[in-house]
Short mmCIF file of the C-alpha atoms (twelve columns), coordinates in Angstrom:
data_MODEL
# 
_entry.id   MODEL 
# 
loop_
_atom_site.group_PDB 
_atom_site.id 
_atom_site.type_symbol 
_atom_site.label_atom_id 
_atom_site.label_alt_id 
_atom_site.label_comp_id 
_atom_site.label_asym_id 
_atom_site.label_seq_id 
_atom_site.Cartn_x 
_atom_site.Cartn_y 
_atom_site.Cartn_z 
_atom_site.pdbx_PDB_model_num 
ATOM 1   C CA . MET A 1   100.165 70.968  136.237 1 
ATOM 2   C CA . LEU A 2   102.150 73.981  137.437 1 
ATOM 3   C CA . ALA A 3   101.606 75.800  140.735 1 
ATOM 4   C CA . ARG A 4   103.319 78.635  142.593 1 
ATOM 5   C CA . VAL A 5   104.465 78.093  146.159 1 
ATOM 6   C CA . SER A 6   102.204 80.993  147.141 1 
ATOM 7   C CA . SER A 7   99.187  79.158  145.686 1 
ATOM 8   C CA . ILE A 8   99.987  76.084  147.763 1 
ATOM 9   C CA . GLU A 9   100.273 78.300  150.839 1 
ATOM 10  C CA . THR A 10  96.876  79.827  150.014 1 
ATOM 11  C CA . PHE A 11  95.507  76.267  149.794 1 
ATOM 12  C CA . ARG A 12  97.087  75.345  153.141 1 
ATOM 13  C CA . ARG A 13  95.493  78.363  154.847 1 
ATOM 14  C CA . TRP A 14  92.153  77.653  153.175 1 
ATOM 15  C CA . ARG A 15  92.050  74.190  154.723 1 
ATOM 16  C CA . LEU A 16  92.291  75.762  158.188 1 
ATOM 17  C CA . ASP A 17  89.090  77.749  157.636 1 
ATOM 18  C CA . GLU A 18  86.107  75.498  158.327 1 
ATOM 19  C CA . ASP A 19  83.704  77.983  156.748 1 
ATOM 20  C CA . ALA A 20  85.571  78.384  153.449 1 
ATOM 21  C CA . THR A 21  84.207  76.621  150.366 1 
ATOM 22  C CA . PRO A 22  86.063  75.182  147.351 1 
ATOM 23  C CA . GLU A 23  84.568  77.996  145.304 1 
ATOM 24  C CA . ASP A 24  86.193  80.525  147.631 1 
ATOM 25  C CA . LEU A 25  89.627  79.045  146.997 1 
ATOM 26  C CA . VAL A 26  89.120  78.727  143.240 1 
ATOM 27  C CA . ALA A 27  88.155  82.396  143.094 1 
ATOM 28  C CA . ARG A 28  91.255  83.421  145.041 1 
ATOM 29  C CA . LEU A 29  93.566  81.382  142.816 1 
ATOM 30  C CA . THR A 30  92.051  82.228  139.439 1 
ATOM 31  C CA . ASN A 31  90.807  85.802  139.886 1 
ATOM 32  C CA . PHE A 32  93.805  87.357  141.574 1 
ATOM 33  C CA . GLN A 33  93.428  91.122  141.992 1 
ATOM 34  C CA . PRO A 34  96.245  92.830  143.913 1 
ATOM 35  C CA . THR A 35  95.231  95.223  146.661 1 
ATOM 36  C CA . GLU A 36  96.848  98.618  147.158 1 
ATOM 37  C CA . ALA A 37  98.928  97.110  149.967 1 
ATOM 38  C CA . MET A 38  100.141 94.370  147.612 1 
ATOM 39  C CA . LEU A 39  101.054 96.911  144.938 1 
ATOM 40  C CA . ALA A 40  103.016 98.912  147.490 1 
ATOM 41  C CA . GLY A 41  104.757 95.746  148.645 1 
ATOM 42  C CA . THR A 42  105.708 94.863  145.066 1 
ATOM 43  C CA . ALA A 43  107.102 98.354  144.565 1 
ATOM 44  C CA . PHE A 44  109.123 98.070  147.776 1 
ATOM 45  C CA . HIS A 45  110.568 94.762  146.553 1 
ATOM 46  C CA . LYS A 46  111.585 96.463  143.312 1 
ATOM 47  C CA . ALA A 47  113.180 99.329  145.242 1 
ATOM 48  C CA . LEU A 48  115.280 96.881  147.263 1 
ATOM 49  C CA . GLU A 49  116.153 94.835  144.192 1 
ATOM 50  C CA . THR A 50  117.544 97.859  142.350 1 
ATOM 51  C CA . SER A 51  119.380 99.408  145.295 1 
ATOM 52  C CA . GLY A 52  123.132 99.332  145.676 1 
ATOM 53  C CA . GLU A 53  125.204 99.533  148.818 1 
ATOM 54  C CA . GLY A 54  124.667 102.517 151.057 1 
ATOM 55  C CA . GLU A 55  122.540 104.250 153.666 1 
ATOM 56  C CA . TYR A 56  118.973 105.028 152.643 1 
ATOM 57  C CA . GLU A 57  116.398 107.361 154.115 1 
ATOM 58  C CA . TRP A 58  114.185 107.092 151.011 1 
ATOM 59  C CA . LEU A 59  113.569 104.397 148.402 1 
ATOM 60  C CA . GLU A 60  111.486 104.785 145.249 1 
ATOM 61  C CA . ALA A 61  110.055 102.436 142.614 1 
ATOM 62  C CA . GLU A 62  107.018 102.137 140.344 1 
ATOM 63  C CA . GLY A 63  105.577 105.485 141.419 1 
ATOM 64  C CA . TYR A 64  105.821 104.734 145.151 1 
ATOM 65  C CA . ARG A 65  108.067 106.407 147.724 1 
ATOM 66  C CA . PHE A 66  109.209 104.783 150.962 1 
ATOM 67  C CA . ARG A 67  110.530 106.823 153.877 1 
ATOM 68  C CA . MET A 68  112.597 104.936 156.449 1 
ATOM 69  C CA . THR A 69  111.782 105.709 160.062 1 
ATOM 70  C CA . GLN A 70  115.434 104.792 160.681 1 
ATOM 71  C CA . SER A 71  118.156 104.911 158.039 1 
ATOM 72  C CA . LEU A 72  118.317 101.575 156.192 1 
ATOM 73  C CA . SER A 73  121.842 100.191 155.758 1 
ATOM 74  C CA . ILE A 74  122.315 98.014  152.685 1 
ATOM 75  C CA . TYR A 75  125.643 96.231  152.366 1 
ATOM 76  C CA . GLU A 76  127.058 93.043  150.915 1 
ATOM 77  C CA . PRO A 77  126.922 90.860  152.855 1 
ATOM 78  C CA . MET A 78  125.925 92.715  156.085 1 
ATOM 79  C CA . PRO A 79  125.351 94.359  158.659 1 
ATOM 80  C CA . THR A 80  121.664 95.323  158.351 1 
ATOM 81  C CA . LEU A 81  120.319 94.004  155.067 1 
ATOM 82  C CA . ALA A 82  122.269 91.627  152.838 1 
ATOM 83  C CA . LEU A 83  121.694 92.022  149.118 1 
ATOM 84  C CA . SER A 84  123.676 89.273  147.428 1 
ATOM 85  C CA . GLN A 85  124.565 89.418  143.751 1 
ATOM 86  C CA . ILE A 86  122.140 86.499  143.280 1 
ATOM 87  C CA . ARG A 87  118.637 87.979  143.333 1 
ATOM 88  C CA . GLU A 88  115.198 87.283  141.886 1 
ATOM 89  C CA . VAL A 89  115.925 83.672  140.849 1 
ATOM 90  C CA . ARG A 90  113.125 81.270  139.923 1 
ATOM 91  C CA . ALA A 91  113.308 77.504  140.453 1 
ATOM 92  C CA . HIS A 92  111.049 74.584  139.538 1 
ATOM 93  C CA . GLY A 93  110.692 71.239  141.282 1 
ATOM 94  C CA . GLN A 94  108.678 68.126  140.539 1 
ATOM 95  C CA . TYR A 95  106.412 66.790  143.292 1 
ATOM 96  C CA . GLY A 96  104.611 63.835  141.762 1 
ATOM 97  C CA . PRO A 97  102.443 65.139  138.917 1 
ATOM 98  C CA . LEU A 98  102.701 68.729  140.157 1 
ATOM 99  C CA . THR A 99  105.478 71.123  139.130 1 
ATOM 100 C CA . VAL A 100 106.034 73.670  141.897 1 
ATOM 101 C CA . THR A 101 107.765 76.984  141.229 1 
ATOM 102 C CA . GLY A 102 109.010 79.807  143.425 1 
ATOM 103 C CA . LYS A 103 111.151 82.924  142.984 1 
ATOM 104 C CA . LEU A 104 113.477 83.976  145.787 1 
ATOM 105 C CA . ASP A 105 114.523 87.530  146.595 1 
ATOM 106 C CA . VAL A 106 118.114 86.793  147.649 1 
ATOM 107 C CA . LEU A 107 120.349 83.714  147.604 1 
ATOM 108 C CA . CYS A 108 123.369 83.985  149.899 1 
ATOM 109 C CA . GLY A 109 125.325 80.730  150.061 1 
ATOM 110 C CA . LYS A 110 122.977 78.105  151.509 1 
ATOM 111 C CA . ARG A 111 120.548 80.732  152.806 1 
ATOM 112 C CA . VAL A 112 117.401 81.946  151.064 1 
ATOM 113 C CA . GLU A 113 116.172 85.431  151.969 1 
ATOM 114 C CA . ASP A 114 112.694 86.748  151.383 1 
ATOM 115 C CA . HIS A 115 111.552 90.352  151.795 1 
ATOM 116 C CA . LYS A 116 108.051 90.760  153.171 1 
ATOM 117 C CA . THR A 117 105.924 93.827  153.820 1 
ATOM 118 C CA . THR A 118 103.088 93.965  156.315 1 
ATOM 119 C CA . ALA A 119 101.005 96.494  158.181 1 
ATOM 120 C CA . SER A 120 101.242 94.482  161.404 1 
ATOM 121 C CA . PHE A 121 104.015 92.037  162.310 1 
ATOM 122 C CA . LYS A 122 102.791 88.574  163.370 1 
ATOM 123 C CA . PRO A 123 105.717 86.117  163.302 1 
ATOM 124 C CA . GLU A 124 103.661 82.949  163.770 1 
ATOM 125 C CA . GLY A 125 102.063 83.381  160.346 1 
ATOM 126 C CA . TYR A 126 105.432 83.053  158.635 1 
ATOM 127 C CA . MET A 127 106.825 80.226  160.758 1 
ATOM 128 C CA . GLU A 128 103.765 77.994  160.333 1 
ATOM 129 C CA . GLY A 129 103.550 78.396  156.553 1 
ATOM 130 C CA . CYS A 130 104.863 76.162  153.811 1 
ATOM 131 C CA . GLN A 131 106.798 78.747  151.783 1 
ATOM 132 C CA . TRP A 132 110.079 78.344  153.627 1 
ATOM 133 C CA . ARG A 133 109.910 74.550  153.405 1 
ATOM 134 C CA . PHE A 134 109.381 74.542  149.647 1 
ATOM 135 C CA . TYR A 135 112.043 77.193  149.066 1 
ATOM 136 C CA . LEU A 136 114.689 75.306  151.040 1 
ATOM 137 C CA . ASP A 137 113.742 72.182  149.104 1 
ATOM 138 C CA . LEU A 138 113.640 73.874  145.676 1 
ATOM 139 C CA . PHE A 139 116.904 75.764  146.099 1 
ATOM 140 C CA . ASP A 140 118.745 73.063  148.117 1 
ATOM 141 C CA . CYS A 141 119.408 75.430  151.000 1 
ATOM 142 C CA . ASP A 142 119.587 75.048  154.758 1 
ATOM 143 C CA . VAL A 143 118.384 78.407  156.142 1 
ATOM 144 C CA . PHE A 144 115.374 80.541  155.216 1 
ATOM 145 C CA . ARG A 145 115.425 84.140  156.404 1 
ATOM 146 C CA . TRP A 146 112.556 86.622  156.317 1 
ATOM 147 C CA . ASN A 147 113.246 90.354  156.329 1 
ATOM 148 C CA . VAL A 148 109.815 91.608  157.384 1 
ATOM 149 C CA . PHE A 149 109.199 95.334  156.937 1 
ATOM 150 C CA . GLU A 150 106.225 97.014  158.557 1 
ATOM 151 C CA . ILE A 151 104.999 99.685  156.156 1 
ATOM 152 C CA . VAL A 152 102.067 102.049 156.658 1 
ATOM 153 C CA . PRO A 153 100.695 104.796 154.396 1 
ATOM 154 C CA . ASP A 154 101.933 108.329 154.985 1 
ATOM 155 C CA . LYS A 155 98.626  110.187 155.160 1 
ATOM 156 C CA . SER A 156 100.278 113.439 154.151 1 
ATOM 157 C CA . GLU A 157 101.370 112.238 150.697 1 
ATOM 158 C CA . ASP A 158 99.830  109.902 148.118 1 
ATOM 159 C CA . LYS A 159 101.666 106.621 147.381 1 
ATOM 160 C CA . THR A 160 104.159 107.298 150.153 1 
ATOM 161 C CA . TYR A 161 104.783 104.804 152.943 1 
ATOM 162 C CA . LEU A 162 106.616 104.868 156.255 1 
ATOM 163 C CA . VAL A 163 108.916 101.877 156.738 1 
ATOM 164 C CA . LYS A 164 110.204 100.479 160.028 1 
ATOM 165 C CA . PRO A 165 113.507 98.552  160.320 1 
ATOM 166 C CA . PRO A 166 113.059 94.904  159.334 1 
ATOM 167 C CA . HIS A 167 112.197 92.104  161.711 1 
ATOM 168 C CA . ILE A 168 114.501 89.126  161.064 1 
ATOM 169 C CA . LEU A 169 113.094 85.587  161.302 1 
ATOM 170 C CA . GLU A 170 114.753 82.298  160.368 1 
ATOM 171 C CA . GLN A 171 113.759 78.681  159.858 1 
ATOM 172 C CA . TYR A 172 115.956 75.692  159.106 1 
ATOM 173 C CA . ARG A 173 115.962 72.503  157.048 1 
ATOM 174 C CA . TYR A 174 114.855 69.439  159.026 1 
ATOM 175 C CA . PRO A 175 114.615 65.674  158.402 1 
ATOM 176 C CA . GLY A 176 111.420 64.804  156.549 1 
ATOM 177 C CA . MET A 177 110.937 68.314  155.137 1 
ATOM 178 C CA . HIS A 178 110.897 67.101  151.537 1 
ATOM 179 C CA . ASP A 179 108.254 64.485  152.386 1 
ATOM 180 C CA . ASP A 180 106.091 67.170  153.999 1 
ATOM 181 C CA . CYS A 181 106.310 69.190  150.777 1 
ATOM 182 C CA . VAL A 182 105.427 66.153  148.681 1 
ATOM 183 C CA . ARG A 183 102.304 65.443  150.752 1 
ATOM 184 C CA . LEU A 184 101.069 69.030  150.622 1 
ATOM 185 C CA . ALA A 185 101.759 69.254  146.882 1 
ATOM 186 C CA . ALA A 186 99.786  66.051  146.350 1 
ATOM 187 C CA . ASP A 187 96.819  67.430  148.280 1 
ATOM 188 C CA . PHE A 188 96.910  70.653  146.249 1 
ATOM 189 C CA . TYR A 189 97.111  68.675  143.012 1 
ATOM 190 C CA . ASP A 190 94.076  66.572  143.944 1 
ATOM 191 C CA . PHE A 191 92.079  69.728  144.679 1 
ATOM 192 C CA . ALA A 192 93.194  71.527  141.527 1 
ATOM 193 C CA . ALA A 193 92.657  68.508  139.276 1 
ATOM 194 C CA . HIS A 194 89.064  68.283  140.490 1 
ATOM 195 C CA . TYR A 195 88.060  71.949  140.720 1 
ATOM 196 C CA . MET A 196 90.274  73.736  138.170 1 
ATOM 197 C CA . PRO A 197 91.960  71.245  135.813 1 
ATOM 198 C CA . ASN A 198 93.030  73.973  133.375 1 
ATOM 199 C CA . TYR A 199 94.707  76.110  136.023 1 
ATOM 200 C CA . ILE A 200 97.725  78.046  134.700 1 
ATOM 201 C CA . PRO A 201 99.207  80.555  137.177 1 
ATOM 202 C CA . GLU A 202 100.439 84.010  136.295 1 
ATOM 203 C CA . LEU A 203 103.998 83.508  137.483 1 
ATOM 204 C CA . GLU A 204 104.949 87.145  137.917 1 
ATOM 205 C CA . GLN A 205 102.020 87.912  140.207 1 
ATOM 206 C CA . ALA A 206 103.507 86.100  143.164 1 
ATOM 207 C CA . ALA A 207 106.247 83.723  144.260 1 
# 
């Protein structure tokens, strides 16, 4: 069985909700419908992916326009946003009977970077999740960095968003991290094998 890291994170969050049912989770995993915010976030990822070095006040991709509230500096490797030559790489790892896959945004030495978009920045949601653990394990890295962009619709123009400078968060490899991933993958596999044995993810929908 194959599963995305994002599906395992959805499973982890589902277990924290005492009112959620197995049917709720199955529906989320098998009937994925991106929201407008998700579509805008995907377009912003594409805009970053295809950008070269320079100072940007606007970025565009997939019919969306993004206006920076402060000029965005993109350089290799720094100072504001590092865009390594190694981008959009997918990896697979075996965790018991479950194959787990994830696609990073940027690989810079032993550091994984992930671009996120949100309407409201809440750092605890990223730090408590499992994505960074699996990505460090899958890509054999030591540091996971989030570049979290707050984006909000520009009410004066359709498919245009205002973008604040990124918040930078980091987490680090720790002893026992692989074992934590193995246990969570096993729990996800047990759920999926019982409730959706023919589950095949759409890999390009999410990491």
